[in-house]
C-alpha positions in Angstrom: 32.0 -26.7 0.3 32.3 -23.5 -1.1 29.8 -24.2 -3.4 27.3 -25.0 -0.8 28.1 -21.7 0.6 27.7 -19.6 -2.4 24.3 -21.4 -2.9 23.1 -20.9 0.6 24.2 -17.0 0.0 22.3 -16.5 -3.2 19.2 -18.6 -1.8 19.2 -15.6 1.2 19.7 -12.9 -1.4 16.6 -14.3 -3.3 14.5 -15.0 -0.2 14.7 -11.3 0.8 13.9 -10.1 -2.3 10.6 -12.2 -2.1 9.6 -10.9 1.4 10.2 -7.2 0.2 6.9 -4.9 0.4 5.2 -3.2 -2.4 4.6 0.2 -2.2 0.8 1.5 -2.3 -0.2 5.2 -2.5 -3.5 6.6 -1.6 -4.6 10.3 -2.8 -7.3 11.6 -0.5 -10.3 13.3 -2.3 -9.9 15.8 0.7 -6.7 17.1 2.1 -4.9 15.5 4.9 -2.5 17.1 7.4 1.2 16.8 6.8 2.7 14.4 8.6 -0.6 12.3 9.5 -0.5 8.8 10.3 -2.3 5.6 10.7 -2.6 2.5 10.4 -4.7 0.4 7.8 -4.4 -3.0 6.2 -1.5 -4.0 8.8 0.8 -1.1 7.7 1.8 2.5 8.9 0.8 4.6 6.4 2.5 8.3 6.4 0.6 11.1 4.7 2.4 14.1 2.9 2.0 16.9 0.4 -2.0 15.2 0.4 -0.6 11.5 -0.6 -0.6 8.9 2.0 2.1 5.9 1.2 2.9 2.5 2.9 4.7 -0.4 2.1 2.1 -3.6 2.1 3.0 -7.3 1.8 1.1 -7.8 -1.3 1.8 -6.7 -4.5 -1.6 -5.8 -6.1 -4.4 -2.7 -5.2 -7.7 -4.3 -4.2 -10.6 -2.5 -3.7 -10.5 -4.7 -0.3 -7.3 -2.7 0.8 -8.8 0.7 -0.5 -11.9 0.3 1.8 -9.3 -0.3 4.8 -7.8 2.7 4.0 -10.7 5.2 3.1 -12.1 3.9 6.8 -9.1 5.9 8.3 -9.0 9.1 6.2 -12.1 9.4 4.2 -12.6 9.1 0.6 -10.0 8.8 -2.1 -9.5 10.3 -5.3 -7.2 7.3 -6.8 -5.5 4.2 -5.1 -2.7 2.3 -6.6 0.3 -0.1 -6.0 3.5 -0.2 -7.7 2.4 -2.6 -10.2 -1.6 -1.7 -10.6 -4.3 1.3 -9.9 -7.8 0.6 -9.0 -10.3 1.8 -11.9 -12.8 4.7 -11.5 -15.6 1.9 -10.8 -13.4 0.3 -7.9 -12.8 3.9 -6.6 -16.4 4.7 -6.3 -16.9 0.9 -4.4 -14.0 1.7 -2.1 -15.2 5.4 -1.4 -18.9 3.8 -0.6 -17.1 2.7 3.1 -15.2 6.1 3.6 -15.7 7.3 6.9 -17.6 10.8 7.1 
């Protein structure tokens, strides 16, 4: 009985880790207002000190996700997650979708 309770608690603890999001950061090419917020890629982005950040339920930064962000804030200088960053070529491709 105790063994099954302990195993259940461990399973719950690890499932919480699996559901945790990944931090994403977009650095706009031009300044944005401190406190600006917007929704993109199913997440609330908060901007401060010319950096916009959000927690997304995916691990890697992709051009597809970046395009959703630049449609809201305009071109970006960089776009990254906790695990990777877009290359210069990928940023150029992403910025093609930027709002004007």
